[in-house]
N, C-alpha and C positions, 0 to 999 in steps of 0.2 A: 303756283298758278305759277308758272316756271318766266322768268325773266326773261328776253333775248337781248345779247350786247351783238354787237357790230361790228366785228374786225377788221370793218375796209382797209386797205390801206392810209386811204385820206385821211381816216381818225387818228388811227396812230400818226401818223406823224405830226399834227397836229396837236398830243401828245408831247412827243420828245423838248430834250428839254434846247434854249434857245444855245448857240453856239459866240462863243462871249467876242464879243466887238474889238477888232484892232485895240483900239485907245484900253482897255486895258493889262493888252498885253506890252504895247508899251510901258505903263505902270507898276509892272513891274518885273522889264526891262533893269526900268530908273532906281527903284526897289538892290535889283542884285546888284546895278555900277555901287551903290553907296555902301552897300551887304560885302560885297568879293567880287575887286573891278572885275579882274578877268575871269573869272565869270560872266556874265554879263557880255563882258564882248565874244565868248565860246559863243554862248548862246544864240546872236544872232548874228554873229560870223564866222564862227570857225575858229580854227587855228589858222590866220592873221596875222598880219605886220601889227595891225593895230590891239590883237591881242598880246604879242611881245612885250609894245614900247607900255602897254599895263600892267602886263611881269612882269616887267624887268621897276617900271617905277613903285609899285606895289611893293615890291620888295624892298626898294630905296626905301617908299617914305606912306606908312597909306595914304595921306592925301591929296600927296599930287598925282599918284595913280591911279584914286575914285575921283578927281580931278580931269583924267585921262582920259579916262570911261565914260564917265558923264559925255564930255565937247565927244567924244565917236559917238559916242547913240544920236544926241543933237546932229549931229554935220552929219550923219548917214541918213537921217531920219527927212534928214528937210532935202537931202539929193534927192530921194526917193519917194519928195510926197511932190518936187519940181513935174512940172509938164517935158515931156520930151520931144 
């Protein structure tokens, strides 16, 4: 006896993996800011003023660049979370 399997769209959608929540993305950005500060800002903002500031500070010293990158990420996050 052969068993029937249903290939209906409703069953296949429930089996797909869920997309990561935004909180996990921000944790990845914070980790990137700690490991390589300009990379984190590039991933979030692209080539922007904050990216170049973090790049310059990282060239002068790792800790100032990392501190600025964390500050810029958290500042941008609070700006995005504020109601319009």
